[in-house]
Backbone as CSV, one residue per row, in Angstrom:
resi,resn,N_x,N_y,N_z,CA_x,CA_y,CA_z,C_x,C_y,C_z
1,ASP,90.530,102.599,98.494,89.990,102.300,99.016,91.116,103.343,100.527
2,TYR,90.359,103.938,102.044,91.226,104.377,103.088,92.247,103.595,103.769
3,GLU,91.365,102.347,104.371,91.962,101.387,105.170,93.206,100.740,104.620
4,THR,93.709,100.523,102.929,94.087,99.925,101.986,95.433,100.815,102.353
5,LEU,94.601,102.478,101.771,95.937,103.183,102.500,96.656,103.317,102.742
6,LEU,96.076,103.281,104.115,96.238,103.483,105.755,97.451,102.573,105.273
7,LEU,97.564,101.335,105.277,98.578,100.278,105.736,99.782,100.479,104.357
8,GLU,99.554,101.181,104.203,100.698,101.127,103.372,101.173,102.758,103.501
9,SER,100.854,103.499,104.254,101.488,104.977,104.361,100.269,105.688,104.366
10,ALA,100.520,106.840,105.923,99.577,107.366,106.483,99.892,108.674,105.845
11,GLU,100.496,109.069,105.460,100.767,110.027,103.495,99.126,109.758,103.267
12,MET,99.740,108.553,102.095,98.455,108.458,100.801,97.054,108.588,101.828
13,ALA,96.881,108.061,103.232,95.647,107.888,103.398,95.228,109.642,103.580
14,TRP,96.407,110.192,104.850,95.479,111.442,104.669,95.040,112.470,103.540
15,ILE,95.857,112.181,102.510,96.002,112.255,101.485,94.831,112.684,100.659
16,ALA,94.197,111.096,100.287,92.676,110.636,100.174,91.515,111.947,100.811
17,THR,92.191,111.840,101.707,91.137,112.569,102.868,90.898,113.934,103.061
18,GLU,92.099,115.143,102.482,92.531,115.492,102.215,92.655,116.620,101.102
19,GLY,92.563,115.592,100.204,92.898,116.663,99.307,94.869,117.690,99.407
20,ASN,93.992,118.843,97.949,94.887,119.408,98.294,95.344,120.490,99.637
21,ALA,95.023,120.025,100.516,94.976,121.600,101.853,97.056,120.866,101.341
22,PHE,97.453,121.597,103.134,98.900,120.847,103.564,98.654,120.294,104.576
23,ASN,98.989,119.240,104.653,99.391,118.605,105.332,100.318,119.148,107.305
24,HIS,101.361,119.275,107.047,101.404,119.736,107.974,103.091,121.025,107.375
25,ALA,102.465,122.147,108.515,103.828,123.184,107.623,104.992,122.662,109.159
26,THR,106.203,123.030,108.421,107.098,122.591,109.481,108.530,124.026,110.113
27,ASP,108.703,124.612,111.123,109.241,126.100,111.511,110.419,124.988,111.713
28,ARG,112.179,125.456,111.733,113.249,125.118,112.135,113.421,125.827,113.440
29,VAL,113.906,126.094,114.736,113.786,126.747,115.900,115.206,126.138,116.568
30,ALA,115.701,126.669,117.551,116.658,127.143,117.973,117.154,124.978,118.510
31,ASP,116.608,125.102,119.104,116.430,123.766,120.361,115.065,123.542,120.341
32,VAL,114.624,122.193,119.643,113.402,121.492,120.037,112.777,121.096,120.779
33,PHE,113.551,120.316,121.812,113.485,120.449,123.260,113.077,120.596,123.874
34,ALA,114.071,122.119,124.493,112.934,123.472,125.118,112.130,123.851,124.568
35,LEU,111.296,123.418,123.708,110.412,124.081,123.154,109.308,123.655,123.537
36,SER,109.512,121.676,122.936,108.866,121.148,123.847,108.676,121.152,125.160
37,ASP,109.307,120.977,126.053,109.121,121.362,126.789,108.261,122.707,127.691
38,GLU,108.824,123.485,127.021,107.909,124.952,126.857,106.198,124.411,126.916
39,GLU,106.227,124.349,125.764,104.494,124.221,125.552,103.489,122.901,125.411
40,LYS,104.575,121.924,126.215,103.899,121.178,127.104,103.856,121.267,128.375
41,ALA,104.069,122.392,129.242,103.864,123.462,130.270,102.911,123.815,129.833
42,LYS,103.369,124.983,128.811,101.017,125.315,128.744,100.003,124.316,128.326
43,GLY,100.251,123.009,128.479,99.192,122.556,127.979,99.003,122.721,126.458
44,ARG,99.205,122.056,125.756,99.258,122.516,125.080,99.931,120.600,124.468
45,PRO,99.121,120.403,123.013,98.967,118.963,122.879,100.412,118.663,121.562
46,MET,101.510,118.135,122.192,102.648,117.854,122.100,102.947,116.282,121.691
47,LYS,103.316,116.027,120.749,103.798,114.832,121.051,104.874,113.617,122.387
48,PRO,104.439,113.069,122.544,104.744,113.083,123.461,106.643,113.216,124.168
49,GLU,107.685,112.292,122.748,108.636,113.010,123.056,109.019,113.132,121.170
50,VAL,109.782,113.991,122.003,111.101,114.600,120.525,112.151,113.050,119.634
51,GLU,111.600,112.886,118.120,111.853,112.129,117.581,113.224,113.006,116.292
52,ARG,114.035,111.321,116.785,115.941,111.719,115.535,115.727,110.966,114.426
53,SER,116.174,111.677,113.697,116.292,110.967,112.317,117.666,110.754,112.870
54,ARG,117.768,108.754,111.417,118.717,108.004,111.562,120.143,108.935,111.583
55,SER,120.455,110.282,110.715,121.374,110.111,110.542,122.161,111.002,112.033
56,GLY,121.178,111.254,113.195,121.242,111.385,114.330,120.961,113.068,114.211
57,ARG,120.953,114.022,113.165,121.388,115.600,112.951,119.826,115.859,112.953
58,VAL,118.337,115.621,112.382,117.478,116.197,112.966,116.720,115.677,114.126
59,PHE,115.947,116.694,114.866,114.945,115.998,116.022,114.076,117.516,115.931
60,GLN,113.112,115.997,116.198,111.540,117.062,115.360,110.912,116.753,116.008
61,THR,109.010,117.601,116.655,108.292,116.950,117.256,107.027,117.859,116.753
62,ALA,106.148,117.599,117.207,104.639,118.629,116.471,103.523,118.864,118.051
63,TYR,102.780,119.506,117.199,101.632,119.567,117.978,101.122,118.710,117.329
64,ARG,99.844,117.617,119.041,99.480,116.187,117.904,98.393,117.086,116.959
65,ALA,98.274,116.398,115.749,96.450,116.646,114.272,95.359,116.962,115.239
66,ASP,94.285,118.093,114.995,92.932,117.707,115.726,92.204,116.451,114.583
67,ILE,91.717,115.998,115.397,91.001,114.637,114.708,89.633,115.478,113.964
68,VAL,89.011,115.212,112.724,88.481,115.925,111.542,87.393,114.639,111.061
69,GLU,86.375,115.243,111.239,84.950,114.071,110.651,84.924,114.338,108.744
70,ARG,85.718,112.934,108.407,84.893,112.864,107.124,84.485,111.801,106.632
71,GLU,84.096,112.000,105.790,82.311,111.886,104.960,83.150,110.706,103.964
72,PHE,82.895,108.956,104.447,83.487,107.535,103.251,82.483,106.978,102.693
73,ARG,82.778,106.784,101.223,81.704,105.973,99.900,81.998,104.403,100.721
74,THR,80.900,103.826,100.789,81.633,102.316,100.672,81.225,101.827,99.309
75,ARG,81.743,99.939,99.470,81.422,99.741,97.714,79.954,99.627,97.607
76,ASP,79.210,99.548,98.432,77.803,99.554,98.294,77.063,101.134,98.014
77,GLY,77.754,102.220,97.978,77.367,103.842,97.824,77.525,104.522,98.418
78,GLY,76.859,103.749,99.825,76.363,104.615,101.272,77.739,105.221,101.966
79,ILE,77.345,106.033,102.826,77.989,106.730,103.547,78.480,106.339,104.391
80,VAL,79.549,106.739,105.138,79.780,106.221,106.714,80.623,107.468,107.975
81,LYS,80.997,107.743,108.040,81.634,109.135,108.907,82.767,108.365,109.511
82,ARG,83.628,109.061,108.969,85.378,108.081,110.280,85.455,110.064,110.703
83,ASN,86.626,109.262,112.146,87.103,110.342,112.801,88.598,110.152,112.055
84,VAL,89.256,111.220,111.662,90.979,110.952,110.525,91.662,112.351,111.420
85,PRO,92.962,112.186,111.242,93.781,113.672,111.379,94.100,114.331,110.461
86,GLY,93.457,115.723,111.401,93.642,116.783,109.815,95.500,117.304,110.073
87,SER,95.074,118.454,109.559,97.260,118.848,109.937,98.080,119.527,110.618
88,PHE,99.066,119.444,110.511,99.052,119.673,112.162,100.783,120.677,111.844
89,TYR,101.374,121.152,113.022,101.902,121.869,112.904,104.004,121.432,113.916
90,GLU,104.676,120.825,113.184,106.251,120.502,113.459,107.094,121.058,113.414
91,PHE,108.162,121.274,114.461,109.581,121.417,114.886,110.435,120.969,114.665
92,ILE,111.626,121.357,114.083,112.445,121.158,113.807,113.538,121.876,114.356
93,THR,114.975,121.068,115.083,116.564,120.942,115.164,117.386,120.591,114.419
94,ARG,118.264,121.434,113.589,119.307,120.273,112.940,120.028,120.620,113.557
95,ARG,122.009,119.698,113.154,122.584,119.470,113.684,123.264,119.537,112.911
96,ARG,124.153,120.812,113.190,125.199,120.637,111.383,126.320,119.001,111.362
97,THR,126.638,118.746,112.477,127.851,117.307,112.393,126.793,116.333,112.818
98,PHE,127.495,115.240,112.422,127.003,113.891,112.830,127.136,113.601,114.180
99,CYS,126.680,113.080,114.865,126.137,112.521,116.334,127.409,111.236,116.559
């Protein structure tokens, strides 16, 4: 059940709808903050903020995933269509030292 998986993990729910397709691809860039600003200035659909890992060494942003329509089977065997997130592309910058 998609809803049950979604409560546990967005990634598990994604795999339930997309199977073997890639969830995301990652590109390492020199300055993820500058890239994010440049892409937003071009009107591209980026995450609102750059995220930071707990270690403080990795900074990440991404294009927001397109929404795709998928069919789900109900308990009684019917079909219902839902809009769910598709694949996305992310960018990271890694620092060599801890902050």
